[in-house]
C-alpha positions in Angstrom: -29.0 -227.4 8.6 -26.5 -228.5 11.1 -25.5 -232.3 11.3 -25.1 -233.3 15.1 -21.9 -234.5 16.4 -22.8 -238.2 17.2 -23.9 -238.6 13.8 -20.9 -237.2 12.3 -18.7 -239.5 14.5 -20.3 -242.5 13.3 -20.2 -241.5 9.7 -16.5 -240.5 9.9 -15.9 -243.9 11.6 -17.5 -245.7 8.8 -15.5 -243.8 6.0 -12.3 -244.1 7.8 -13.0 -247.9 8.1 -13.8 -248.1 4.3 -10.6 -246.4 3.6 -8.6 -248.7 5.7 -10.2 -251.8 4.2 -9.5 -250.3 0.6 -6.1 -249.6 1.1 -5.2 -252.9 2.8 -7.0 -254.8 -0.1 -4.7 -253.0 -2.4 -1.6 -253.8 -0.4 -1.2 -250.1 0.7 -0.8 -248.3 4.1 -4.0 -246.5 5.0 -1.9 -243.7 6.6 -0.8 -242.9 3.1 -4.4 -241.5 2.5 -5.6 -238.1 3.5 -9.4 -237.7 4.0 -10.9 -234.3 3.0 -14.3 -233.6 4.2 -16.0 -231.7 1.3 -18.0 -229.0 3.4 -19.4 -227.0 0.6 -23.1 -225.7 1.5 -22.5 -226.9 5.1 -22.8 -224.4 8.0 -20.0 -223.2 10.1 -21.5 -225.0 13.1 -21.6 -228.3 11.1 -18.0 -227.9 10.2 -17.2 -227.2 14.1 -19.0 -230.5 14.9 -17.0 -232.2 12.4 -13.8 -230.9 13.6 -14.6 -231.8 17.1 -15.6 -235.3 15.8 -11.9 -235.6 14.5 -11.7 -234.2 11.0 -8.9 -231.7 10.4 -9.1 -230.8 6.7 -12.1 -229.5 4.7 -12.6 -228.8 1.1 -14.4 -225.9 -0.4 -15.7 -225.4 -4.0 -16.6 -221.8 -4.1 -14.3 -218.7 -3.0 -17.3 -216.6 -1.9 -18.7 -219.3 0.6 -15.3 -220.6 1.9 -13.7 -217.4 3.0 -16.5 -216.3 5.4 -17.0 -219.7 6.5 -13.4 -220.2 7.4 -13.6 -216.9 9.4 -16.8 -218.2 11.2 -15.3 -221.6 12.0 -12.2 -219.9 13.6 -14.4 -217.6 15.7 -16.5 -220.6 17.0 -13.4 -222.5 17.8 -11.9 -219.5 19.6 -8.9 -219.6 17.1 -7.1 -222.7 18.5 -3.6 -223.1 17.5 -4.5 -226.3 15.5 -7.5 -225.3 13.8 -8.9 -226.8 10.6 -7.1 -226.6 7.5 -8.9 -225.6 4.3 -8.2 -226.8 0.7 -9.8 -225.2 -2.4 -11.1 -228.0 -4.7 -13.3 -226.2 -6.9 -12.8 -224.1 -10.2 -11.1 -220.8 -9.4 -11.5 -217.9 -11.8 -8.0 -216.5 -12.3 -9.4 -212.8 -11.3 -10.3 -214.3 -7.8 -7.0 -216.0 -7.2 -6.1 -213.4 -4.5 -9.2 -214.1 -2.5 -8.0 -218.0 -2.1 -4.7 -217.2 -0.3 -6.1 -215.8 3.0 -7.7 -219.3 3.9 -6.5 -221.9 1.8 -3.5 -224.1 2.7 -3.7 -226.0 -0.8 -5.3 -225.5 -4.1 -6.1 -228.8 -5.8 -7.9 -227.3 -8.9 -5.2 -225.4 -10.7 -6.5 -225.8 -14.4 -4.7 -223.3 -16.3 -1.2 -221.6 -16.4 -2.9 -218.2 -16.2 -4.4 -219.3 -12.8 -1.0 -220.5 -11.6 0.7 -217.4 -12.4 -1.8 -215.3 -10.4 -1.6 -217.5 -7.5 2.2 -217.4 -7.7 2.0 -213.5 -7.7 -0.4 -213.3 -4.7 1.5 -216.1 -2.9 4.7 -213.9 -3.1 2.8 -211.0 -2.0 1.8 -212.9 1.0 5.1 -214.1 1.7 4.1 -217.9 1.7 4.6 -221.1 -0.5 1.4 -222.4 -1.7 1.0 -226.2 -2.3 -0.8 -226.9 -5.7 -2.2 -229.8 -7.7 -2.9 -229.6 -11.4 -6.5 -230.6 -12.3 -6.6 -233.0 -15.3 -9.9 -233.8 -17.2 -8.8 -237.3 -17.9 -12.1 -238.4 -19.2 -12.2 -235.5 -21.5 -15.7 -234.4 -20.3 -16.9 -231.2 -21.7 -18.6 -230.2 -18.6 -15.4 -230.4 -16.4 -12.4 -228.1 -16.0 -8.8 -229.4 -16.1 -5.9 -229.6 -18.4 -6.2 -232.0 -21.2 -3.6 -234.9 -20.6 -1.5 -233.8 -23.6 -1.3 -230.3 -22.2 0.4 -231.3 -19.1 4.0 -231.4 -20.1 4.0 -227.8 -21.4 2.0 -226.6 -18.4 4.4 -228.2 -16.0 7.3 -226.7 -17.8 5.6 -223.3 -17.3 4.4 -223.7 -13.8 7.2 -225.5 -12.1 9.3 -222.5 -11.8 6.8 -220.0 -10.8 7.9 -218.6 -7.4 5.5 -218.9 -4.3 4.1 -222.2 -5.6 4.9 -225.8 -4.8 3.6 -228.3 -7.0 2.7 -231.6 -5.5 0.8 -233.7 -7.8 -2.4 -234.2 -9.8 -6.2 -234.1 -9.3 -9.1 -235.3 -11.2 -12.8 -235.8 -11.1 -14.3 -239.1 -12.5 -17.6 -239.2 -14.5 -20.7 -240.1 -12.6 -21.3 -243.9 -13.1 -23.6 -246.5 -11.6 -20.7 -249.0 -11.0 -17.7 -247.4 -9.2 -15.3 -250.0 -11.1 -16.3 -248.1 -14.3 -14.4 -245.1 -12.8 -11.1 -247.0 -12.3 -9.7 -246.4 -15.9 -9.9 -242.8 -15.1 -8.1 -243.0 -11.8 -5.4 -245.4 -13.4 -5.0 -242.8 -16.2 -4.1 -240.2 -13.7 -1.7 -242.3 -11.9 -0.1 -243.1 -15.2 0.1 -239.2 -16.3 1.6 -238.7 -12.7 4.4 -241.4 -13.4 5.1 -240.1 -16.9 5.5 -236.6 -15.5 7.6 -237.6 -12.8 10.0 -239.2 -15.3 10.2 -236.1 -17.2 10.4 -233.8 -14.2 12.1 -235.6 -11.5 12.9 -232.7 -9.3 9.1 -232.0 -8.8 7.3 -233.6 -5.8 4.8 -235.7 -7.3 3.6 -237.0 -4.0 -0.3 -236.5 -4.4 -3.1 -238.0 -6.3 -6.2 -236.3 -5.4 -9.1 -238.4 -6.8 -12.1 -240.3 -5.4 -15.4 -239.0 -3.9 -18.2 -240.7 -1.9 -19.3 -243.1 -4.8 -15.9 -244.1 -6.1 -13.2 -243.5 -3.3 -12.5 -247.2 -2.9 -11.8 -247.7 -6.7 -9.5 -244.5 -6.5 -7.6 -245.8 -3.5 -6.8 -249.2 -5.4 -5.5 -247.0 -8.2 -3.1 -245.0 -5.9 -5.1 -242.1 -4.5 -3.5 -240.1 -1.5 -6.2 -237.9 -1.2 -9.8 -238.7 -1.3 -12.6 -236.0 -1.1 -15.6 -237.2 0.8 -18.9 -235.1 1.2 -22.1 -237.0 1.1 -20.9 -240.1 3.1 -20.1 -237.7 6.0 -22.6 -235.0 5.9 -25.6 -236.5 4.2 -27.6 -235.4 1.2 -27.4 -231.7 0.7 
């Protein structure tokens, strides 16, 4: 189902207003926060409408869906010089790492050293530097992917020197809770982990904390999110 552009303009404006309000309440500059539209299951036509409504970065969860969608969007837009950016925000099987490189400008969900090594190899073959974030399972949920917090120092040690990759921060997903404030300890935990890693690995660029979705992004912004991943508040219920 395609969402019409007028609806998207209204929803995007509402989300941006909420981002700005949350940032200012936290004493932060709203310009520090990047909005990623989570476009999984959305049609290429809806992504084009969202792009024309002002969005520039789209997040996809499945390699099989993202690659043809990115190509379809480019065709619909006529391959403009400044088309959308695509970020991989879902789990990537290491054997599919090579399928991410042709379309993704960043991978948020690096959850193993093995995956990082595969991405490094493919990035080198493509002659590019791929920005990545390490996914951390801060809450320790069995249903979620990501490094355990205690695994991070060794993982960073192994990943930071891999050619073709540019480590730029951390990502997490908070548990689904009725009260967004209940997610704040998870977001605060990711920020503390980032700060600890920055002290031990000062040469790494730790600019990003990718955290916060439709139900809890304001709490994430209070705790330092630089990237929020919003789907439902923009595209509606799937």
